[in-house]
C-alpha positions as CSV (number, residue, x, y, z in Angstrom):
1,M,-10.4,-23.4,19.0
2,N,-12.7,-26.1,17.4
3,R,-12.6,-27.3,13.8
4,M,-15.1,-24.8,12.6
5,E,-13.2,-21.9,14.1
6,K,-10.0,-23.2,12.5
7,H,-11.8,-23.4,9.2
8,V,-13.0,-19.8,9.5
9,K,-9.5,-18.7,10.4
10,K,-8.1,-20.2,7.3
11,I,-10.7,-18.3,5.3
12,L,-9.8,-15.0,7.0
13,D,-6.1,-15.6,6.3
14,H,-6.9,-14.7,2.7
15,M,-8.5,-11.4,3.5
16,Q,-7.2,-7.9,4.3
17,S,-10.2,-6.8,6.4
18,P,-9.8,-4.4,9.3
19,P,-10.4,-5.8,12.9
20,E,-14.1,-4.6,13.2
21,E,-15.1,-5.9,9.8
22,R,-13.1,-9.1,10.3
23,Q,-15.0,-9.9,13.4
24,E,-18.3,-9.3,11.6
25,I,-17.3,-11.7,8.8
26,K,-16.1,-14.3,11.3
27,D,-19.4,-14.2,13.2
28,E,-21.4,-14.5,10.0
29,L,-19.3,-17.5,8.7
30,M,-19.5,-19.2,12.1
31,A,-23.3,-18.7,12.1
32,H,-23.6,-20.4,8.7
33,L,-21.4,-23.3,9.9
34,E,-23.3,-23.7,13.1
35,E,-26.6,-23.7,11.3
36,A,-25.3,-26.5,8.9
37,K,-23.9,-28.4,11.9
38,Q,-27.3,-28.3,13.7
39,Q,-29.0,-29.6,10.6
40,H,-26.8,-32.6,10.5
41,I,-27.3,-33.3,14.2
42,K,-31.1,-33.2,13.6
43,Q,-30.6,-35.8,10.9
44,G,-28.9,-38.1,13.4
45,A,-25.2,-37.3,13.0
46,S,-22.9,-37.1,16.0
47,E,-21.6,-33.6,17.0
48,K,-18.1,-34.5,15.6
49,K,-19.4,-35.9,12.4
50,A,-21.8,-33.0,12.0
51,E,-18.9,-30.5,12.3
52,L,-16.9,-32.4,9.7
53,L,-19.9,-32.5,7.3
54,A,-20.6,-28.8,7.8
55,I,-17.0,-27.9,7.0
56,K,-16.8,-30.2,4.0
57,E,-20.0,-28.7,2.5
58,F,-18.9,-25.2,3.3
59,G,-16.0,-25.5,0.8
60,N,-12.3,-24.9,0.4
61,P,-11.1,-22.0,2.7
62,G,-8.7,-20.7,0.1
63,L,-11.4,-20.4,-2.6
64,I,-13.8,-18.8,-0.2
65,G,-11.3,-16.4,1.3
66,N,-10.0,-15.3,-2.1
67,G,-13.6,-14.9,-3.3
68,L,-14.4,-12.7,-0.3
69,Q,-11.2,-10.7,-0.8
70,E,-12.0,-9.9,-4.4
71,S,-15.6,-9.2,-3.6
72,L,-14.9,-6.7,-0.7
73,Y,-11.6,-5.3,-2.0
74,P,-11.6,-5.9,-5.8
75,Y,-8.2,-6.0,-7.6
76,Q,-6.3,-4.8,-4.5
77,R,-4.2,-7.9,-4.1
78,A,-3.6,-8.2,-7.9
79,L,-2.6,-4.5,-8.0
80,L,-0.1,-5.1,-5.2
81,Y,1.4,-8.0,-7.1
82,I,1.7,-5.9,-10.2
83,I,3.5,-3.1,-8.3
84,G,5.9,-5.5,-6.6
85,I,6.8,-7.4,-9.7
86,A,7.1,-4.2,-11.8
87,V,9.6,-2.8,-9.2
88,L,11.6,-6.0,-9.5
89,V,11.6,-6.1,-13.3
90,F,12.6,-2.4,-13.4
91,G,15.5,-3.1,-11.1
92,A,16.8,-5.9,-13.3
93,L,16.3,-4.0,-16.6
94,F,17.7,-0.7,-15.3
95,Y,20.7,-2.3,-13.7
96,I,21.6,-4.1,-16.9
97,S,21.2,-0.8,-18.9
98,M,23.4,1.1,-16.4
99,T,26.1,-1.6,-16.6
100,F,26.3,-1.7,-20.4
101,A,25.4,1.9,-21.3
102,L,27.4,3.7,-18.6
103,G,29.8,1.0,-17.5
104,E,28.7,1.6,-13.9
105,A,27.3,-1.1,-11.7
106,E,25.5,0.1,-8.6
107,P,25.0,-3.0,-6.4
108,I,23.7,-0.9,-3.4
109,W,21.0,0.7,-5.7
110,L,20.0,-2.8,-6.9
111,L,19.8,-4.1,-3.4
112,V,17.4,-1.2,-2.4
113,Q,15.3,-1.7,-5.5
114,M,15.0,-5.4,-5.1
115,S,14.3,-5.1,-1.3
116,I,11.4,-2.7,-2.0
117,G,10.0,-4.9,-4.8
118,S,10.3,-8.1,-2.7
119,A,8.7,-6.4,0.4
120,I,5.6,-5.4,-1.7
121,T,5.3,-8.8,-3.4
122,L,5.5,-10.5,0.0
123,S,2.8,-8.1,1.3
124,A,0.6,-9.3,-1.5
125,I,1.3,-12.9,-0.5
126,N,0.6,-12.1,3.1
127,I,-2.4,-9.8,2.5
128,A,-4.2,-11.0,5.6
129,F,-1.5,-9.7,7.9
130,M,-0.3,-6.6,5.9
131,G,-3.8,-5.6,4.8
132,R,-4.9,-5.1,8.4
133,H,-2.1,-2.6,8.9
134,Y,-3.3,0.0,6.4
135,W,-0.8,2.8,7.2
136,S,2.2,0.4,7.1
137,L,1.1,-0.9,3.8
138,N,0.5,2.6,2.4
139,V,3.9,3.8,3.6
140,L,5.6,0.8,1.9
141,V,3.9,1.6,-1.4
142,L,4.5,5.3,-1.0
143,I,8.2,4.6,-0.4
144,A,8.2,2.6,-3.6
145,A,6.7,5.6,-5.4
146,M,9.2,8.0,-4.0
147,W,12.2,5.8,-4.6
148,N,11.1,5.2,-8.2
149,G,10.6,9.0,-8.6
150,F,14.3,9.3,-7.6
151,N,15.0,6.6,-10.2
152,G,13.6,9.1,-12.8
153,I,16.6,11.3,-12.0
154,L,18.9,8.4,-12.7
155,A,17.1,7.5,-15.9
156,E,18.3,10.8,-17.4
157,Q,21.8,9.3,-17.5
158,I,20.7,6.6,-19.9
159,P,21.2,7.7,-23.5
160,G,18.7,7.5,-26.4
161,R,15.3,6.0,-26.4
162,Q,16.0,3.8,-23.4
163,A,15.6,6.9,-21.2
164,I,12.2,7.6,-22.6
165,F,11.2,3.9,-22.1
166,F,12.3,4.0,-18.5
167,W,10.6,7.4,-17.8
168,G,7.3,6.0,-19.2
169,Y,7.7,2.9,-17.1
170,L,8.3,4.8,-13.9
171,V,5.4,7.3,-14.5
172,L,3.0,4.3,-14.9
173,L,4.5,2.6,-11.9
174,I,4.2,5.7,-9.7
175,L,0.6,6.2,-10.8
176,L,-0.2,2.6,-9.9
177,C,1.3,3.2,-6.4
178,I,-0.8,6.3,-5.9
179,L,-4.0,4.4,-7.1
180,F,-3.3,1.6,-4.7
181,V,-2.8,3.9,-1.7
182,I,-6.0,5.8,-2.4
183,R,-8.0,2.6,-2.8
184,N,-6.4,1.0,0.2
185,S,-7.0,4.0,2.4
186,Y,-10.6,4.2,1.3
187,Y,-11.2,0.5,2.1
188,S,-9.9,1.2,5.6
189,S,-13.0,3.4,6.3
190,D,-16.1,2.1,7.9
191,P,-18.3,0.4,5.2
192,N,-21.4,1.0,7.4
193,T,-21.3,4.8,6.9
194,T,-23.6,6.5,4.4
195,K,-22.7,6.7,0.7
196,Q,-22.3,10.5,1.0
197,T,-19.9,10.2,3.9
198,R,-17.8,7.6,2.1
199,N,-17.7,9.8,-1.0
200,M,-16.4,12.6,1.1
201,I,-13.8,10.3,2.6
202,K,-12.7,9.3,-0.9
203,V,-12.4,12.9,-1.9
204,S,-10.4,13.7,1.2
205,Y,-8.0,10.9,0.6
206,V,-7.5,11.9,-3.0
207,V,-6.8,15.5,-2.1
208,N,-4.4,14.5,0.8
209,I,-2.5,12.1,-1.4
210,I,-2.1,15.0,-4.0
211,F,-0.7,17.1,-1.2
212,G,1.7,14.3,-0.4
213,V,2.7,13.9,-4.0
214,M,3.4,17.7,-4.2
215,I,5.6,17.5,-1.1
216,C,7.5,14.4,-2.3
217,A,8.0,15.9,-5.8
218,A,9.4,19.1,-4.4
219,A,11.7,17.1,-2.1
220,L,13.0,15.1,-5.0
221,F,13.5,18.3,-7.1
222,F,15.6,19.9,-4.4
223,T,17.4,16.7,-3.7
224,Y,18.4,16.5,-7.4
225,G,19.6,20.1,-7.1
226,F,21.7,19.4,-4.1
227,M,23.2,16.3,-5.7
228,I,24.3,18.4,-8.7
229,F,25.9,21.2,-6.7
230,A,26.9,19.5,-3.4
231,G,27.1,15.8,-4.2
232,F,26.0,13.1,-1.7
233,T,26.1,14.9,1.7
234,W,24.1,15.1,4.9
235,I,22.3,18.2,3.4
236,L,20.2,15.9,1.3
237,M,18.3,15.0,4.4
238,V,16.9,18.6,4.5
239,P,14.5,18.3,1.6
240,L,14.0,14.5,2.2
241,S,12.9,15.3,5.8
242,S,9.7,16.8,4.3
243,S,8.7,13.5,2.7
244,I,9.6,11.5,5.9
245,A,7.5,13.9,8.0
246,W,4.5,13.6,5.7
247,L,4.7,9.8,5.8
248,I,4.5,9.9,9.6
249,F,1.8,12.6,9.5
250,F,-0.3,10.6,7.1
251,K,-0.9,8.0,9.9
252,F,-2.7,10.6,12.0
253,Q,-4.3,12.1,8.9
254,M,-6.0,8.7,8.1
255,K,-7.7,8.7,11.4
256,L,-8.8,12.3,11.0
257,I,-10.2,11.7,7.5
258,H,-12.4,8.9,8.9
259,R,-13.9,11.3,11.5
260,H,-13.8,14.7,9.7
261,P,-13.0,14.2,5.9
262,M,-13.4,17.9,4.9
263,G,-11.6,19.2,8.0
264,A,-8.7,16.8,7.1
265,I,-8.3,18.6,3.8
266,A,-7.7,21.9,5.6
267,V,-5.2,20.2,8.0
268,G,-3.5,18.5,5.0
269,F,-3.1,21.9,3.3
270,G,-1.7,23.4,6.4
271,F,0.9,20.6,6.6
272,L,1.7,21.1,2.9
273,V,2.6,24.8,3.7
274,F,4.5,23.8,6.8
275,A,6.5,21.1,4.9
276,S,7.3,23.5,2.1
277,V,8.5,26.3,4.3
278,S,10.5,24.3,6.9
279,P,13.4,23.2,4.7
280,F,14.1,26.8,3.6
281,A,13.9,27.9,7.3
282,I,16.4,25.1,8.2
283,L,18.8,26.0,5.4
284,S,18.7,29.7,6.3
285,A,19.6,28.9,9.9
286,I,22.5,26.7,8.9
C-alpha cells in the first residue's frame, strides 16, 4: 500500500459506506490523486515528491472523510452520538431518582443502561467499522429502544412530575432510535437505483419498522403483565422471544426489501401475525 492508498484509507475511516459504494469512492479518490501526481511529474518532480505534493494538496483526511460522511449520510453520526449520550444521561438521572425517591439502588440495571449507551457512543466514534454492518448497528439501536421502552415501566414507580419527565424523555429517545434505524436502513440500499425504487424501499422500511415496533410493544406489555402476576421468572422469555425473533428476522428482511420492497411488506405482515400468535400457542401448550 503506497502513500496515496494510505491517505485514501484514512479518509474512508471516517465514513460508513457499504462495500460497493466504498470501492467506488476509493477508486474516485485514487483517480484524483493519481491525476495530481502526474501533473507534478510533468512539472519535473520525482515520483516520490509528486506523491507527497498530491497528498498535501488533497487535504486533511479527517476533514475530507467527515465532509463526505455528512454529504452522503447527513446527520447519521450526530444522531448516533445524541442517542448514545441520551441513554447514558438517562441512566445517571434515573438511577439517582430511584435511589433517593424509592431508596432502591439497582446496580445491574445501571450496568445494562450504561453498557448500551457506551456501545452506541463507541459505534458513533467508529462509524467506519460499525456503519458497514448495517444490521448489527440497527439491532444495537433497536435494543436500546426496547430496553428504554422497558424503562418506561420502571418510570411508573417514580412519584410526581419526575415520572412525567422521564416518560417524555423516553418517548423522545425511542422515536430518535426508530428514526435512526429507518435512515440507516435506507442508506444501505443501492444509491444507483431509480428515485421511484428508492422511495418504495423507504416506504417498505418504514412499514416494516412499524411492524417491529408493534411486536416489541406487545412483548413489553405482556412482559409487564407477567412481572406483576408472576414476578421475574423464565416465563418472561415467552413474550420477549417475539422481539428477539423479529431482530433476527429483520436481517433477512433488509435483503428482501432491497430486492422486492413491496413484497417485503407482505412478508413483514405475515411475520407480525406469526409473532403475535406464537406466544399464545406456547403458553397454551405449557
